[in-house]
LUMGU-426536 format. One line per 5 residues: their letters; for each residue x negated, y, z of C-alpha. Coordinates in nm, 2 decimals, m for minus. Example, Ala and Ser with C-alpha at 12.3 -4.5 7.8 and 13.67 -1.06 7.14 Angstrom:
<sites>
as) m1.23,m0.45,0.78; m1.37,m0.11,0.71
</sites>
This chain:
<sites>
msspd) m12.98,5.81,8.50; m13.24,5.94,8.28; m13.50,6.22,8.45; m13.42,6.55,8.41; m13.63,6.75,8.11
ktiit) m13.61,7.13,8.21; m13.36,7.25,7.92; m13.01,7.12,8.02; m12.80,7.25,8.33; m12.44,7.15,8.44
vigsg) m12.16,7.35,8.54; m11.93,7.22,8.78; m11.59,7.39,8.73; m11.49,7.58,8.45; m11.30,7.90,8.63
ligrs) m11.38,8.26,8.59; m11.76,8.19,8.73; m11.81,7.88,8.62; m11.71,8.04,8.21; m11.98,8.31,8.30
wsmvf) m12.26,8.10,8.44; m12.18,7.93,8.12; m12.22,8.20,7.93; m12.54,8.29,8.11; m12.72,8.00,8.07
vgggy) m12.62,7.94,7.74; m12.75,8.33,7.66; m13.10,8.25,7.81; m13.09,7.90,7.56; m13.05,7.66,7.75
tvkly) m12.87,7.34,7.74; m12.55,7.39,7.93; m12.23,7.09,7.99; m11.97,7.23,8.16; m11.73,6.96,8.33
dnqpg) m11.40,7.02,8.52; m11.21,6.73,8.72; m10.89,6.82,8.53; m10.89,6.65,8.18; m10.87,6.90,7.90
qaaka) m11.00,7.22,8.14; m11.32,7.26,8.03; m11.24,7.20,7.65; m11.04,7.54,7.68; m11.27,7.70,7.86
vveir) m11.54,7.63,7.54; m11.26,7.76,7.36; m11.23,8.11,7.59; m11.61,8.15,7.56; m11.64,8.11,7.19
kqlee) m11.37,8.42,7.19; m11.63,8.64,7.42; m11.98,8.57,7.24; m11.83,8.63,6.96; m11.66,9.01,7.14
lqeah) m11.96,9.07,7.32; m12.15,8.99,6.97; m11.95,9.18,6.79; m11.95,9.50,7.03; m12.38,9.44,7.04
mlrge) m12.34,9.35,7.42; m12.44,8.99,7.34; m12.73,8.87,7.63; m13.03,8.70,7.47; m13.21,8.61,7.15
lhate) m12.95,8.37,7.02; m12.68,8.43,6.84; m12.33,8.35,6.93; m12.28,8.04,6.71; m12.62,7.91,6.81
qlall) m12.53,7.97,7.17; m12.18,7.84,7.09; m12.39,7.47,6.98; m12.53,7.48,7.32; m12.24,7.44,7.53
sshdh) m12.02,7.12,7.58; m11.71,7.02,7.74; m11.67,6.73,8.02; m11.40,6.54,8.17; m11.69,6.31,8.31
latal) m11.88,6.40,8.61; m12.14,6.10,8.50; m12.20,6.19,8.16; m12.19,6.57,8.26; m12.46,6.55,8.49
egaff) m12.67,6.33,8.23; m13.01,6.48,8.18; m12.96,6.79,8.37; m13.26,6.96,8.59; m13.00,7.21,8.76
iqecv) m12.63,7.16,8.91; m12.48,7.50,8.89; m12.15,7.38,9.15; m11.84,7.70,9.11; m11.54,7.54,9.25
feqle) m11.32,7.70,9.48; m11.37,7.81,9.81; m11.27,7.54,10.06; m11.59,7.40,10.16; m11.45,7.03,10.24
vkqsi) m11.39,7.04,9.82; m11.79,7.20,9.84; m11.93,6.90,10.00; m11.73,6.65,9.86; m11.83,6.73,9.51
fqdie) m12.21,6.75,9.61; m12.19,6.41,9.75; m12.05,6.28,9.45; m12.29,6.46,9.28; m12.63,6.36,9.46
rlvgk) m12.52,6.00,9.38; m12.56,6.05,9.06; m12.88,6.25,8.96; m13.21,6.25,9.15; m13.40,6.39,9.41
evils) m13.62,6.59,9.19; m13.20,6.77,9.08; m13.16,7.11,9.23; m12.82,7.14,9.41; m12.70,7.57,9.40
sstsc) m12.33,7.60,9.50; m12.22,7.98,9.41; m11.96,8.00,9.71; m12.02,8.38,9.81; m11.86,8.32,10.19
lvpsk) m12.03,7.95,10.27; m12.36,7.92,10.43; m12.62,7.63,10.27; m12.60,7.46,10.64; m12.24,7.41,10.57
vflkv) m12.20,7.36,10.21; m12.44,7.08,10.18; m12.40,6.95,10.54; m12.32,6.60,10.39; m12.57,6.58,10.15
qsrsr) m12.81,6.33,10.24; m13.17,6.51,10.02; m13.11,6.88,10.17; m13.45,7.03,10.01; m13.31,7.09,9.69
clvsh) m13.04,7.26,9.80; m12.94,7.62,9.82; m12.68,7.90,9.73; m12.72,8.09,9.40; m12.44,8.38,9.49
pvnpp) m12.34,8.60,9.21; m12.13,8.92,9.15; m11.84,8.95,8.95; m11.88,8.95,8.68; m12.22,8.77,8.66
yyvkl) m12.21,8.87,8.29; m12.23,9.20,8.34; m12.34,9.26,8.70; m12.64,9.05,8.71; m12.78,9.03,9.08
velvp) m12.73,8.70,9.22; m12.88,8.58,9.57; m13.01,8.29,9.64; m13.00,8.17,10.00; m13.20,7.90,10.12
hpeta) m13.09,7.61,10.33; m13.28,7.62,10.66; m13.46,7.28,10.49; m13.49,7.40,10.10; m13.81,7.36,10.01
aavmd) m14.00,7.72,9.86; m14.05,7.56,9.51; m13.71,7.47,9.49; m13.65,7.86,9.56; m13.92,7.99,9.32
tthfl) m13.74,7.72,9.04; m13.46,7.91,9.11; m13.57,8.26,9.03; m13.77,8.16,8.75; m13.48,8.02,8.61
mtkvg) m13.21,8.36,8.67; m13.52,8.59,8.63; m13.54,8.40,8.26; m13.16,8.41,8.17; m13.16,8.74,8.26
qapvr) m13.05,8.77,8.60; m13.16,8.98,8.85; m13.22,8.71,9.16; m13.30,8.86,9.49; m13.41,8.63,9.77
lrrei) m13.26,8.58,10.12; m13.55,8.43,10.43; m13.28,8.27,10.57; m12.88,8.23,10.60; m12.61,8.46,10.75
dgfal) m12.30,8.44,10.72; m12.19,8.67,10.38; m12.53,8.68,10.28; m12.72,9.01,10.27; m12.42,9.18,9.92
nrvqa) m12.12,9.14,10.13; m12.27,9.23,10.45; m12.32,9.57,10.26; m11.99,9.53,10.09; m11.80,9.50,10.41
aiiae) m11.95,9.80,10.62; m11.87,10.08,10.30; m11.49,9.87,10.34; m11.49,9.90,10.71; m11.54,10.26,10.75
swrlv) m11.33,10.37,10.43; m11.09,10.22,10.53; m11.15,10.34,10.90; m11.15,10.71,10.74; m10.77,10.62,10.51
qdgvi) m10.63,10.52,10.82; m10.73,10.75,11.08; m10.56,11.04,10.83; m10.94,11.20,10.75; m10.96,11.11,10.36
svedi) m10.68,10.94,10.08; m10.75,10.66,9.95; m10.78,10.75,9.59; m11.06,11.06,9.74; m11.28,10.80,9.94
dlvms) m11.31,10.56,9.61; m11.40,10.92,9.46; m11.73,10.90,9.75; m11.83,10.64,9.62; m11.74,10.65,9.22
eglgm) m11.85,11.00,9.15; m12.10,11.02,9.44; m12.32,10.75,9.64; m12.25,10.51,9.30; m12.41,10.71,9.08
ryafi) m12.78,10.68,9.25; m12.70,10.31,9.44; m12.62,10.22,9.02; m13.02,10.22,8.96; m13.15,10.27,9.34
gpmet) m13.11,10.13,9.64; m13.02,10.30,9.97; m13.40,10.28,10.09; m13.53,10.43,9.80; m13.26,10.66,9.77
mhlna) m13.35,10.76,10.14; m13.74,10.76,10.07; m13.69,11.02,9.71; m13.43,11.25,9.94; m13.70,11.42,10.17
pagle) m14.06,11.57,10.09; m14.27,11.31,10.27; m14.05,11.02,10.18; m13.93,10.73,10.41; m14.08,10.81,10.71
dymqr) m14.02,11.18,10.70; m13.64,11.12,10.57; m13.63,10.91,10.96; m13.73,11.20,11.10; m13.58,11.44,10.97
ygdgi) m13.21,11.24,10.92; m13.29,10.91,11.18; m13.06,11.12,11.50; m12.75,11.26,11.32; m12.74,10.87,11.14
rrilg) m12.71,10.71,11.53; m12.52,11.00,11.63; m12.26,10.91,11.31; m12.26,10.51,11.37; m12.19,10.58,11.73
sfgpv) m11.89,10.71,11.64; m11.73,10.38,11.45; m11.45,10.27,11.58; m11.37,9.93,11.59; m11.32,9.70,11.33
pdfsg) m10.99,9.76,11.14; m10.68,9.54,11.14; m10.67,9.51,10.73; m10.34,9.31,10.73; m9.99,9.33,10.90
seask) m10.08,9.71,11.09; m9.87,10.01,11.01; m10.18,10.18,10.88; m10.26,9.84,10.66; m9.91,9.88,10.49
sivke) m9.94,10.27,10.45; m10.29,10.22,10.29; m10.12,9.96,10.07; m9.90,10.19,9.93; m10.08,10.46,9.89
mcelv) m10.31,10.21,9.67; m10.02,10.07,9.47; m9.90,10.41,9.38; m10.22,10.44,9.19; m10.32,10.14,9.07
pgdqq) m9.93,9.94,9.10; m10.02,9.52,9.17; m9.85,9.36,8.90; m9.99,9.19,8.68; m9.99,9.34,8.38
hlsar) m10.18,9.71,8.61; m10.41,9.48,8.69; m10.53,9.32,8.42; m10.54,9.63,8.26; m10.74,9.79,8.49
terrd) m10.99,9.47,8.57; m11.05,9.51,8.15; m11.13,9.89,8.24; m11.35,9.80,8.48; m11.52,9.53,8.23
qllmg) m11.58,9.76,7.95; m11.79,9.99,8.17; m11.99,9.78,8.33; m12.04,9.65,7.97; m12.10,10.10,7.89
larlk) m12.32,10.07,8.22; m12.54,9.76,8.18; m12.61,9.90,7.82; m12.75,10.18,7.95; m12.96,10.06,8.24
kdq) m13.15,9.80,7.99; m13.22,10.11,7.79; m13.37,10.31,8.09
</sites>
């Protein structure tokens, strides 16, 4: 295999995340080779990407400096792994969340690329030490965990393997910044990474409050969308505290630290999210607000993406 020229990125897997990464990378001016082991699937994904890029251009939300036709010219589909990997300096794996499948695909990739090629996984819940267990050269491996949908929600968590070289983290951080993402570095791997650990805490307490009859499903969602979420769309919890006391974060903790500890001490055990009567009641209440059939869920997903597009536009102009 020829040496990489740092302009070609290979995306492994042509599902939702693979298509989104492809759009992000071509938007940044990189040549993208999209691979899927199911014959014809990558080609179908390119057709879908074409439609999305044209719609984004029409809505004036296309990322990068290139027109949709120029971005599409950078994208190709591949059914053969060796061809898809030829010349790439960065590999973004996007297959489904099954450890054995990810381990197997990285074994196949390692046999076909040089040791200088960076291997990155899009996994949302598998730590790098497990994903790359069967890779021999693990210093070039890391997780680049996006938030769905990556095109509108720019955060990407960079999670190192215990053996990941600092230069690999630096190169990936530079790449993600260049293509318009907002990368954050974890200093070590941890179950759930950062985003999902924070999200799990919110989910657990929201579930408990509904389960215990304190608040309805509809209203707990309003607590976030019309309350905390309004601030958190632009500043995080640490800066929120820093700004909510006259003398900053230390002053905030002196004023409210005891109350926070008291509240945290009142939290109950991790809820039973399925099977219990309480969980069934919560699901029923949610489905009364948004029915769980494909038609209603697709409509709400489209609405979510349109709202995220508008928010992304606002954040871009702030």
